[in-house]
C-alpha positions as CSV (number, residue, x, y, z in Angstrom):
1,M,11.0,-2.4,-11.6
2,A,10.0,-0.7,-14.9
3,L,7.0,1.3,-13.6
4,L,8.0,4.8,-12.3
5,T,5.0,6.7,-11.0
6,T,4.2,9.0,-8.1
7,I,1.0,9.2,-6.0
8,T,0.4,12.5,-4.2
9,R,-0.6,12.6,-0.6
10,E,-4.0,13.8,-1.4
11,Q,-4.6,10.8,-3.7
12,L,-3.3,8.4,-1.0
13,D,-5.8,10.1,1.6
14,N,-8.6,9.7,-0.9
15,I,-7.6,6.0,-1.6
16,L,-7.5,5.3,2.1
17,N,-11.0,6.9,2.6
18,A,-12.5,5.1,-0.3
19,A,-11.2,1.8,1.1
20,E,-12.4,2.8,4.6
21,L,-9.0,2.2,6.1
22,H,-7.3,4.3,8.7
23,E,-3.7,5.2,8.7
24,T,-1.7,4.4,11.8
25,G,1.6,5.8,13.0
26,T,3.4,2.5,13.6
27,E,3.3,-1.1,12.5
28,T,2.8,-2.2,16.1
29,D,-0.5,-0.5,16.2
30,L,-1.8,-3.1,13.8
31,S,-1.7,-5.8,16.6
32,C,-4.4,-3.9,18.6
33,G,-7.2,-6.0,16.9
34,V,-8.7,-3.2,14.8
35,D,-9.2,-4.5,11.3
36,D,-9.3,-1.2,9.3
37,L,-5.8,0.1,10.2
38,V,-3.0,0.4,7.7
39,Y,0.6,1.5,8.1
40,V,1.9,3.3,5.1
41,S,5.6,3.0,4.3
42,K,7.0,5.7,2.0
43,A,10.3,3.9,1.6
44,Y,9.8,0.1,1.8
45,S,12.6,-2.1,0.2
46,G,11.3,-5.5,-0.6
47,R,12.8,-8.8,-1.6
48,G,15.1,-8.4,-4.7
49,M,14.9,-4.6,-4.8
50,Y,18.6,-4.2,-3.9
51,G,18.0,-1.1,-1.7
52,A,15.6,0.7,-4.0
53,T,12.5,1.9,-2.1
54,C,8.8,2.2,-2.9
55,L,5.4,2.8,-1.5
56,G,4.1,0.0,0.8
57,F,1.1,-0.7,2.9
58,T,1.2,-3.1,6.0
59,L,-2.2,-4.5,6.4
60,S,-3.9,-6.9,8.8
61,S,-5.8,-8.9,6.2
62,H,-6.0,-9.9,2.6
63,A,-9.6,-8.3,2.5
64,N,-7.9,-4.9,3.3
65,A,-5.5,-5.4,0.4
66,Y,-8.5,-6.0,-1.9
67,R,-10.2,-3.0,-0.5
68,L,-7.1,-0.8,-1.1
69,T,-6.5,-1.9,-4.6
70,A,-10.2,-1.5,-5.5
71,A,-10.1,2.0,-4.2
72,M,-7.0,2.7,-6.2
73,G,-9.1,2.0,-9.3
74,A,-11.9,4.3,-8.1
75,I,-9.5,7.3,-7.3
76,L,-6.7,6.9,-9.9
77,G,-8.7,5.7,-12.8
78,A,-8.6,2.1,-14.2
79,G,-5.6,2.6,-16.4
80,K,-3.1,4.0,-13.9
81,A,-4.5,1.7,-11.1
82,R,-4.0,-1.4,-13.4
83,Q,-0.4,-0.3,-14.0
84,I,0.3,0.1,-10.4
85,V,-1.4,-3.0,-9.2
86,S,0.3,-5.1,-11.8
87,S,3.6,-4.2,-10.1
88,A,2.4,-5.2,-6.7
89,A,4.3,-7.7,-4.5
90,T,3.6,-9.1,-1.0
91,D,5.5,-10.2,2.0
92,I,4.2,-11.8,5.2
93,M,4.9,-9.8,8.3
94,G,4.3,-12.2,11.1
95,L,1.3,-14.1,12.2
96,D,-1.5,-12.2,10.4
97,D,0.0,-8.9,8.9
98,M,1.2,-8.6,5.3
99,I,2.8,-5.8,3.4
100,L,1.5,-5.0,0.0
101,Y,4.2,-3.0,-1.9
102,F,4.5,-1.4,-5.3
103,P,8.0,-1.3,-6.8
104,G,8.4,1.8,-9.0
105,V,5.7,3.7,-7.1
106,T,6.6,6.6,-4.8
107,L,4.6,8.9,-2.5
108,D,5.1,12.6,-3.3
109,A,5.5,14.1,0.2
């Protein structure tokens, strides 16, 4: 987990807008059948992180993961987005949902 960077709330909102994704308040909302929902976790701890936390996104499809990372490039610039995306990891969260998380990246609340 070498990368240590912060994304501001404004940058996150701009990324979600550019990706045409809508933030939901709970992960259970993702099961309502609406494809453009995303649950943002400010403190996700993934496999092998040993209690460290990072920014994570629970998504209902791989297409949404692509839209999210493409929007990062548009909002954050290619260099910073490339650094962040290269740290990405995923876990499957049940039947269709996945979490895309970025060790070393935090959300500046």
